[in-house]
SERO-4910 file (N, C-alpha, C, O; in steps of 0.05 Angstrom, whole numbers):
BEGIN
 pado doro    nc1    nc2    nc3   cac1   cac2   cac3    cc1    cc2    cc3    oc1    oc2    oc3
  Unk    A     12    -26     -4     -3     -3     -6     28     32     -1     47     36     14
  Unk    A     15     46    -22     24     70    -24     21     96     11      2    100     25
  Unk    A     44    105     12     35    129     37     14    146     27     -6    153     40
  Unk    A     19    151     10    -14    170     -4    -37    155      5    -53    166     20
  Unk    A    -41    134     -2    -71    118      5    -68    114     35    -84    127     48
  Unk    A    -50     99     50    -54    107     72    -57    132     96    -61    133    120
  Unk    A    -54    145     82    -57    174     95    -89    183     89    -98    194    109
  Unk    A   -116    182     60   -118    182     57   -127    167     74   -128    180     95
  Unk    A   -136    147     76   -151    123    101   -147    134    139   -159    125    157
  Unk    A   -122    160    141   -133    161    168   -145    192    162   -157    205    179
  Unk    A   -139    204    133   -149    228    127   -185    227    125   -198    240    142
  Unk    A   -196    216    111   -215    202    109   -226    223     72   -232    213     51
  Unk    A   -225    252     81   -229    262     55   -195    274     37   -173    270     48
  Unk    A   -199    291      2   -172    292     -5   -189    311    -26   -210    324    -22
  Unk    A   -172    308    -51   -166    336    -72   -161    309    -82   -147    292    -73
  Unk    A   -181    307   -109   -165    302   -126   -164    316   -156   -174    303   -174
  Unk    A   -156    336   -161   -153    363   -185   -168    375   -173   -164    392   -156
  Unk    A   -197    366   -185   -221    384   -186   -250    381   -163   -270    394   -155
  Unk    A   -232    349   -160   -263    328   -152   -251    335   -110   -228    339   -100
  Unk    A   -268    335   -102   -267    331    -73   -272    305    -74   -289    299    -91
  Unk    A   -260    282    -55   -269    254    -50   -264    247    -20   -247    255     -5
  Unk    A   -293    225    -16   -291    226     19   -294    195     19   -301    182     -2
  Unk    A   -288    184     42   -306    158     42   -329    145     53   -340    144     31
  Unk    A   -342    136     64   -382    140     70   -375    142     97   -394    133    109
  Unk    A   -361    149    109   -371    151    136   -345    171    152   -332    173    173
  Unk    A   -347    186    120   -311    213    135   -326    232    145   -347    243    138
  Unk    A   -308    234    167   -318    259    189   -299    288    166   -279    283    153
  Unk    A   -311    315    165   -305    329    144   -288    343    160   -295    343    184
  Unk    A   -268    356    155   -251    380    171   -260    403    190   -284    400    185
  Unk    A   -260    412    197   -271    452    204   -251    471    199   -237    484    215
  Unk    A   -254    471    161   -250    482    133   -261    482    112   -263    464     96
  Unk    A   -271    508    111   -277    517     83   -276    492     56   -257    476     55
  Unk    A   -302    490     33   -291    466     17   -278    487     -4   -262    479    -21
  Unk    A   -284    512     -2   -276    522    -29   -246    536    -23   -230    533    -42
  Unk    A   -236    549     -1   -219    566     -2   -193    549     17   -168    551     17
  Unk    A   -216    532     35   -191    514     54   -187    544     84   -174    545    105
  Unk    A   -209    567     71   -203    574    115   -221    574    135   -244    582    131
  Unk    A   -217    569    148   -228    548    181   -244    566    173   -241    590    166
  Unk    A   -271    543    175   -303    546    175   -318    556    200   -342    559    201
  Unk    A   -297    562    226   -306    568    255   -343    553    267   -363    564    276
  Unk    A   -337    527    263   -359    502    259   -376    508    270   -387    505    292
  Unk    A   -381    524    231   -403    519    208   -410    497    195   -393    486    181
  Unk    A   -434    488    194   -421    457    167   -454    465    151   -476    473    157
  Unk    A   -440    455    125   -470    454    117   -482    430     95   -473    420     74
  Unk    A   -504    427    110   -513    392    108   -524    382     86   -548    386     84
  Unk    A   -515    372     71   -516    370     49   -525    330     39   -519    319     60
  Unk    A   -531    318     28   -555    300     16   -545    289     -8   -555    295    -30
  Unk    A   -524    271     -6   -518    252    -36   -525    229    -42   -515    210    -30
  Unk    A   -540    225    -58   -542    199    -67   -533    185    -82   -539    193   -105
  Unk    A   -518    160    -81   -502    146    -99   -517    123   -112   -524    104    -99
  Unk    A   -521    125   -135   -525     91   -143   -508     65   -174   -503     71   -197
  Unk    A   -505     48   -164   -469     41   -182   -477     31   -215   -483      9   -224
  Unk    A   -474     49   -224   -497     43   -250   -483     15   -277   -490     10   -300
  Unk    A   -454      0   -255   -452    -19   -271   -474    -45   -275   -476    -60   -294
  Unk    A   -493    -45   -245   -517    -68   -238   -539    -63   -266   -552    -80   -279
  Unk    A   -538    -40   -268   -564    -31   -284   -561    -38   -317   -571    -26   -336
  Unk    A   -546    -61   -316   -540    -67   -352   -535   -105   -345   -520   -119   -358
  Unk    A   -549   -113   -327   -549   -126   -319   -584   -133   -332   -593   -149   -348
  Unk    A   -595   -114   -317   -625   -123   -324   -642   -115   -357   -661   -101   -349
  Unk    A   -646   -117   -387   -654   -118   -396   -680    -97   -398   -676    -85   -419
  Unk    A   -700    -88   -389   -717    -75   -394   -713    -50   -367   -708    -48   -343
  Unk    A   -719    -37   -391   -709     -6   -373   -726      2   -358   -720     19   -340
  Unk    A   -752     -8   -362   -773      1   -342   -762    -18   -301   -764     -6   -280
  Unk    A   -753    -41   -305   -748    -52   -287   -723    -44   -274   -718    -45   -250
  Unk    A   -700    -31   -300   -676    -23   -279   -679      1   -270   -664      6   -252
  Unk    A   -697     21   -276   -708     39   -272   -714     39   -233   -701     49   -214
  Unk    A   -733     25   -233   -739      4   -215   -722      3   -186   -721     15   -164
  Unk    A   -709    -24   -201   -683    -26   -185   -662     -8   -188   -643    -21   -179
  Unk    A   -651     17   -196   -640     38   -177   -652     50   -162   -639     53   -141
  Unk    A   -670     58   -160   -691     74   -142   -687     42   -119   -669     47   -103
  Unk    A   -695     23   -115   -703     10    -92   -669     10    -87   -668     27    -69
  Unk    A   -635      0    -93   -616    -11    -91   -595     27    -84   -571     27    -85
  Unk    A   -605     43    -80   -582     68    -80   -592     89    -64   -614    100    -64
  Unk    A   -562     97    -44   -552     90    -24   -546    136    -38   -541    154    -54
  Unk    A   -554    121     -4   -560    170      5   -546    173     30   -545    154     46
  Unk    A   -536    195     36   -513    199     53   -514    227     63   -520    244     45
  Unk    A   -510    233     79   -524    263     88   -492    260     90   -479    239     90
  Unk    A   -481    294     90   -458    298     87   -455    334     91   -466    351     77
  Unk    A   -433    338    119   -425    353    137   -417    373    122   -426    391    137
  Unk    A   -409    385    105   -373    395    100   -379    425    103   -397    436     91
  Unk    A   -362    441    122   -350    476    121   -349    495    104   -336    493     83
  Unk    A   -368    522    111   -362    536     87   -363    562    101   -384    571    111
  Unk    A   -336    575    102   -329    608    121   -351    616    118   -372    605    112
  Unk    A   -343    649    126   -354    674    130   -371    675    107   -395    670    105
  Unk    A   -343    687     80   -348    688     66   -364    677     43   -382    689     31
  Unk    A   -353    643     37   -363    636     28   -402    632     33   -421    636     19
  Unk    A   -397    621     58   -426    609     64   -445    644     51   -466    640     39
  Unk    A   -437    673     55   -447    695     52   -446    701     17   -461    718      9
  Unk    A   -434    691      4   -433    675    -17   -461    667    -39   -474    674    -59
  Unk    A   -460    641    -14   -495    618    -23   -511    627    -11   -531    613    -15
  Unk    A   -521    653     12   -537    660      9   -543    697     -9   -565    708    -10
  Unk    A   -521    706    -18   -534    714    -36   -542    709    -63   -553    726    -77
  Unk    A   -533    679    -70   -550    672   -103   -574    661    -89   -592    656   -104
  Unk    A   -577    656    -66   -607    647    -64   -628    664    -63   -651    658    -71
  Unk    A   -621    689    -51   -631    706    -47   -647    727    -77   -669    730    -88
  Unk    A   -622    737    -78   -633    736   -113   -635    725   -133   -649    733   -152
  Unk    A   -614    692   -135   -637    677   -145   -676    683   -139   -696    693   -151
  Unk    A   -669    673   -117   -704    664   -121   -736    695   -127   -760    695   -133
  Unk    A   -710    722   -119   -723    752   -133   -729    740   -164   -747    731   -179
  Unk    A   -707    747   -163   -707    751   -201   -734    724   -202   -754    732   -214
  Unk    A   -735    703   -194   -750    684   -211   -786    691   -196   -804    686   -211
  Unk    A   -793    701   -167   -814    710   -165   -822    745   -169   -839    756   -157
  Unk    A   -801    758   -191   -829    776   -181   -845    787   -204   -838    778   -226
  Unk    A   -866    804   -204   -889    807   -214   -875    805   -246   -851    810   -249
  Unk    A   -896    796   -273   -900    795   -294   -905    833   -294   -905    843   -316
  Unk    A   -909    844   -278   -916    879   -299   -883    898   -294   -880    921   -301
  Unk    A   -857    878   -276   -843    879   -268   -814    875   -291   -792    886   -286
  Unk    A   -820    852   -322   -821    832   -342   -825    859   -364   -816    861   -387
  Unk    A   -833    869   -356   -847    892   -382   -828    906   -390   -830    916   -412
  Unk    A   -797    911   -369   -777    932   -390   -763    905   -389   -742    904   -377
  Unk    A   -771    889   -398   -742    861   -404   -739    869   -441   -757    881   -453
  Unk    A   -720    862   -451   -725    853   -484   -737    849   -481   -756    865   -477
  Unk    A   -740    808   -476   -765    789   -491   -790    814   -491   -802    818   -512
  Unk    A   -797    827   -472   -829    835   -464   -834    858   -478   -857    867   -477
  Unk    A   -815    871   -494   -824    894   -501   -830    898   -525   -818    892   -546
  Unk    A   -853    909   -520   -868    918   -554   -855    935   -584   -852    960   -582
  Unk    A   -850    923   -606   -851    934   -629   -874    967   -624   -896    969   -614
  Unk    A   -859    984   -634   -874    997   -641   -891   1016   -668   -883   1027   -689
  Unk    A   -920   1014   -653   -941   1012   -682   -928   1040   -705   -911   1057   -704
  Unk    A   -941   1034   -716   -927   1048   -751   -957   1066   -759   -968   1069   -781
  Unk    A   -966   1077   -730   -987   1091   -737   -988   1125   -752  -1010   1135   -756
***
């Protein structure tokens, strides 16, 4: 066993290029997953679902394969750290995105897609 694999088993979480990898029951450190700054105890809870795609190749009927994959999927809650800066950015994106999508139709009249051409009167 190489040294890097042994170190990964002790830590539980590691980065491979742009991917963040972890073991199934890994405890994430109290660091921001974006910039590695201290998270100061804040943990963002996310749910990840995993399904082994190789098992679906054994079933010839697609409907049965979909049903079987729903039954065999694994879900894990993951608690990742976020620093104050990225926590604020995340909430700003959520709020601004929801405000943009829920604004009244009358506000959209000034958008380019809703402008009318001037009449040739």
